[in-house]
KEROBA-988701 format. One record per residue (C-alpha): chain; residue number from 0; x, y, z. Coordinates in steps of 0.25 Angstrom, whole numbers, plus 5000, padded with zeros to 4 digits. Example, Ala and Ser with C-alpha at 12.3 -4.5 7.8 and 13.67 -1.06 7.14 Angstrom:
<nodes>
pase | loti | xx | yy | zz
A | 0 | 5049 | 4982 | 5031
A | 1 | 5055 | 4996 | 5029
</nodes>
This chain:
<nodes>
pase | loti | xx | yy | zz
A | 0 | 4911 | 5221 | 5087
A | 1 | 4899 | 5216 | 5097
A | 2 | 4907 | 5206 | 5103
A | 3 | 4918 | 5216 | 5106
A | 4 | 4907 | 5224 | 5110
A | 5 | 4903 | 5212 | 5120
A | 6 | 4917 | 5210 | 5125
A | 7 | 4918 | 5223 | 5128
A | 8 | 4904 | 5224 | 5135
A | 9 | 4908 | 5213 | 5145
A | 10 | 4908 | 5218 | 5160
A | 11 | 4924 | 5212 | 5164
A | 12 | 4927 | 5223 | 5151
A | 13 | 4919 | 5233 | 5157
A | 14 | 4923 | 5232 | 5170
A | 15 | 4936 | 5225 | 5173
A | 16 | 4935 | 5228 | 5186
A | 17 | 4922 | 5223 | 5190
A | 18 | 4920 | 5213 | 5200
A | 19 | 4916 | 5201 | 5199
A | 20 | 4918 | 5193 | 5210
A | 21 | 4918 | 5200 | 5224
A | 22 | 4922 | 5191 | 5237
A | 23 | 4924 | 5195 | 5252
A | 24 | 4934 | 5189 | 5261
A | 25 | 4941 | 5192 | 5274
A | 26 | 4954 | 5187 | 5279
A | 27 | 4949 | 5182 | 5293
A | 28 | 4951 | 5170 | 5300
A | 29 | 4942 | 5161 | 5291
A | 30 | 4947 | 5166 | 5279
A | 31 | 4961 | 5163 | 5284
A | 32 | 4957 | 5148 | 5286
A | 33 | 4950 | 5145 | 5273
A | 34 | 4966 | 5152 | 5268
A | 35 | 4975 | 5142 | 5277
A | 36 | 4966 | 5131 | 5274
A | 37 | 4965 | 5134 | 5259
A | 38 | 4980 | 5135 | 5259
A | 39 | 4981 | 5122 | 5268
A | 40 | 4973 | 5113 | 5257
A | 41 | 4979 | 5118 | 5245
A | 42 | 4995 | 5121 | 5250
A | 43 | 4997 | 5110 | 5261
A | 44 | 4983 | 5101 | 5258
A | 45 | 4989 | 5090 | 5265
A | 46 | 4999 | 5097 | 5276
A | 47 | 4988 | 5096 | 5287
A | 48 | 4983 | 5081 | 5286
A | 49 | 4998 | 5079 | 5286
A | 50 | 5003 | 5086 | 5298
A | 51 | 4990 | 5080 | 5306
A | 52 | 4993 | 5067 | 5302
A | 53 | 5009 | 5069 | 5306
A | 54 | 5003 | 5074 | 5320
A | 55 | 4994 | 5062 | 5324
A | 56 | 5005 | 5051 | 5321
A | 57 | 5014 | 5059 | 5329
A | 58 | 5005 | 5060 | 5340
A | 59 | 5003 | 5044 | 5338
A | 60 | 5018 | 5043 | 5340
A | 61 | 5018 | 5041 | 5357
A | 62 | 5005 | 5030 | 5352
A | 63 | 5012 | 5022 | 5340
A | 64 | 5028 | 5023 | 5345
A | 65 | 5028 | 5019 | 5359
A | 66 | 5042 | 5016 | 5359
A | 67 | 5045 | 5032 | 5355
A | 68 | 5052 | 5041 | 5366
A | 69 | 5045 | 5050 | 5376
A | 70 | 5050 | 5061 | 5369
A | 71 | 5047 | 5057 | 5356
A | 72 | 5034 | 5055 | 5358
A | 73 | 5032 | 5068 | 5365
A | 74 | 5038 | 5075 | 5351
A | 75 | 5028 | 5067 | 5344
A | 76 | 5017 | 5070 | 5350
A | 77 | 5020 | 5086 | 5350
A | 78 | 5024 | 5086 | 5336
A | 79 | 5009 | 5079 | 5334
A | 80 | 5002 | 5088 | 5341
A | 81 | 5006 | 5100 | 5333
A | 82 | 5006 | 5095 | 5321
A | 83 | 4993 | 5089 | 5323
A | 84 | 4989 | 5103 | 5328
A | 85 | 4995 | 5110 | 5317
A | 86 | 4987 | 5102 | 5308
A | 87 | 4972 | 5105 | 5313
A | 88 | 4975 | 5120 | 5318
A | 89 | 4983 | 5123 | 5306
A | 90 | 4974 | 5132 | 5300
A | 91 | 4970 | 5140 | 5314
A | 92 | 4987 | 5141 | 5314
A | 93 | 4988 | 5146 | 5298
A | 94 | 4976 | 5157 | 5303
A | 95 | 4983 | 5162 | 5314
A | 96 | 4996 | 5163 | 5309
A | 97 | 4990 | 5171 | 5299
A | 98 | 4983 | 5180 | 5308
A | 99 | 4996 | 5184 | 5314
A | 100 | 5002 | 5187 | 5301
A | 101 | 5003 | 5201 | 5301
A | 102 | 5000 | 5201 | 5284
A | 103 | 4987 | 5195 | 5285
A | 104 | 4975 | 5204 | 5288
A | 105 | 4965 | 5197 | 5296
A | 106 | 4951 | 5199 | 5292
A | 107 | 4953 | 5208 | 5282
A | 108 | 4943 | 5208 | 5271
A | 109 | 4945 | 5210 | 5257
A | 110 | 4935 | 5209 | 5245
A | 111 | 4942 | 5201 | 5233
A | 112 | 4935 | 5208 | 5218
A | 113 | 4936 | 5199 | 5206
A | 114 | 4935 | 5207 | 5194
A | 115 | 4935 | 5203 | 5179
A | 116 | 4948 | 5209 | 5177
A | 117 | 4955 | 5205 | 5192
A | 118 | 4954 | 5204 | 5208
A | 119 | 4954 | 5214 | 5218
A | 120 | 4954 | 5215 | 5233
A | 121 | 4947 | 5225 | 5242
A | 122 | 4951 | 5228 | 5255
A | 123 | 4947 | 5239 | 5265
A | 124 | 4959 | 5247 | 5261
A | 125 | 4957 | 5246 | 5244
A | 126 | 4957 | 5236 | 5233
A | 127 | 4969 | 5228 | 5228
A | 128 | 4970 | 5224 | 5214
A | 129 | 4973 | 5207 | 5216
A | 130 | 4976 | 5204 | 5201
A | 131 | 4971 | 5201 | 5187
A | 132 | 4964 | 5186 | 5188
A | 133 | 4976 | 5182 | 5183
A | 134 | 4982 | 5181 | 5195
A | 135 | 4973 | 5170 | 5200
A | 136 | 4981 | 5159 | 5198
A | 137 | 4971 | 5149 | 5207
A | 138 | 4959 | 5147 | 5212
A | 139 | 4955 | 5138 | 5224
A | 140 | 4942 | 5134 | 5228
A | 141 | 4935 | 5127 | 5239
A | 142 | 4920 | 5126 | 5244
A | 143 | 4922 | 5141 | 5253
A | 144 | 4929 | 5149 | 5245
A | 145 | 4938 | 5152 | 5234
A | 146 | 4955 | 5155 | 5234
A | 147 | 4962 | 5163 | 5223
A | 148 | 4976 | 5162 | 5221
A | 149 | 4983 | 5174 | 5216
A | 150 | 4997 | 5173 | 5210
A | 151 | 5003 | 5183 | 5221
A | 152 | 4999 | 5172 | 5231
A | 153 | 4986 | 5179 | 5236
A | 154 | 4975 | 5168 | 5238
A | 155 | 4962 | 5174 | 5239
A | 156 | 4952 | 5168 | 5248
A | 157 | 4938 | 5170 | 5243
A | 158 | 4926 | 5163 | 5251
A | 159 | 4914 | 5160 | 5240
A | 160 | 4904 | 5165 | 5251
A | 161 | 4911 | 5179 | 5251
A | 162 | 4909 | 5183 | 5234
A | 163 | 4901 | 5195 | 5237
A | 164 | 4898 | 5197 | 5221
A | 165 | 4899 | 5186 | 5210
A | 166 | 4896 | 5172 | 5211
A | 167 | 4907 | 5163 | 5220
A | 168 | 4903 | 5151 | 5212
A | 169 | 4908 | 5159 | 5198
A | 170 | 4920 | 5166 | 5203
A | 171 | 4928 | 5151 | 5201
A | 172 | 4927 | 5152 | 5186
A | 173 | 4926 | 5166 | 5186
A | 174 | 4942 | 5167 | 5193
A | 175 | 4945 | 5155 | 5185
A | 176 | 4941 | 5162 | 5172
A | 177 | 4948 | 5174 | 5173
A | 178 | 4960 | 5168 | 5180
A | 179 | 4963 | 5155 | 5174
A | 180 | 4969 | 5152 | 5188
A | 181 | 4968 | 5136 | 5192
A | 182 | 4957 | 5131 | 5200
A | 183 | 4957 | 5120 | 5213
A | 184 | 4945 | 5117 | 5219
A | 185 | 4952 | 5116 | 5233
A | 186 | 4940 | 5111 | 5244
A | 187 | 4940 | 5112 | 5258
A | 188 | 4931 | 5103 | 5263
A | 189 | 4933 | 5090 | 5265
A | 190 | 4922 | 5082 | 5257
A | 191 | 4926 | 5091 | 5243
A | 192 | 4942 | 5090 | 5248
A | 193 | 4938 | 5073 | 5246
A | 194 | 4929 | 5076 | 5233
A | 195 | 4941 | 5084 | 5228
A | 196 | 4951 | 5075 | 5229
A | 197 | 4943 | 5064 | 5223
A | 198 | 4939 | 5071 | 5209
A | 199 | 4955 | 5075 | 5211
A | 200 | 4958 | 5059 | 5212
A | 201 | 4949 | 5056 | 5202
A | 202 | 4952 | 5067 | 5190
A | 203 | 4967 | 5063 | 5192
A | 204 | 4963 | 5047 | 5189
A | 205 | 4955 | 5052 | 5179
A | 206 | 4967 | 5059 | 5173
A | 207 | 4976 | 5046 | 5176
A | 208 | 4968 | 5037 | 5169
A | 209 | 4966 | 5048 | 5158
A | 210 | 4981 | 5047 | 5155
A | 211 | 4981 | 5032 | 5157
A | 212 | 4972 | 5032 | 5145
A | 213 | 4980 | 5044 | 5135
A | 214 | 4992 | 5035 | 5137
A | 215 | 4986 | 5021 | 5135
A | 216 | 4980 | 5028 | 5123
A | 217 | 4992 | 5033 | 5119
A | 218 | 5000 | 5019 | 5121
A | 219 | 4989 | 5013 | 5111
A | 220 | 4992 | 5025 | 5100
A | 221 | 5004 | 5025 | 5099
A | 222 | 5006 | 5008 | 5099
A | 223 | 4995 | 5010 | 5087
A | 224 | 5005 | 5019 | 5079
A | 225 | 5017 | 5009 | 5083
A | 226 | 5008 | 4998 | 5074
</nodes>
């Protein structure tokens, strides 16, 4: 009886809509850049580098292939310059495209409310129910932001500096516990990217080594059985 009483007195049962975390966001130019950079890191991690390298190689065609005709050299230089420009300025190009989209409300202020039972988005015109935590399928994190992926293809960008209620450091464990979502550390800073790549490489090597040891052990056991 005492355990049941304590269970009923838990805050989340008493008030399932209680706000545990409150995060303020504003869809300004900086937030749009953050979204584009994140999308590039997750969906097209090598596109910028590859495009830039191809652009540089095309620019070097007149120097490397001196026997190429004038028309060929001009085309190579023009295409190379275009590819290199896109690689260098694709974030700014994408932001301008977003601003030109009538469905994107620039400078819209949204406050995300994370309660005991679900997520809400508070705007000037009211509060929108974003659904239960089971709709969260993935949580990404970098040095400055959390990125919450929802089943309806929504992506919530939550700047760690903008947590008005709740601790940004404990938010990770809270959301993963509530949703059971997959978690990925996706750093944005170059040094941390290299550290993450090395860590993943070591992890794969360890997994490969463990698999090899397991296979050797199985072979030895099979030989013993044959004897």
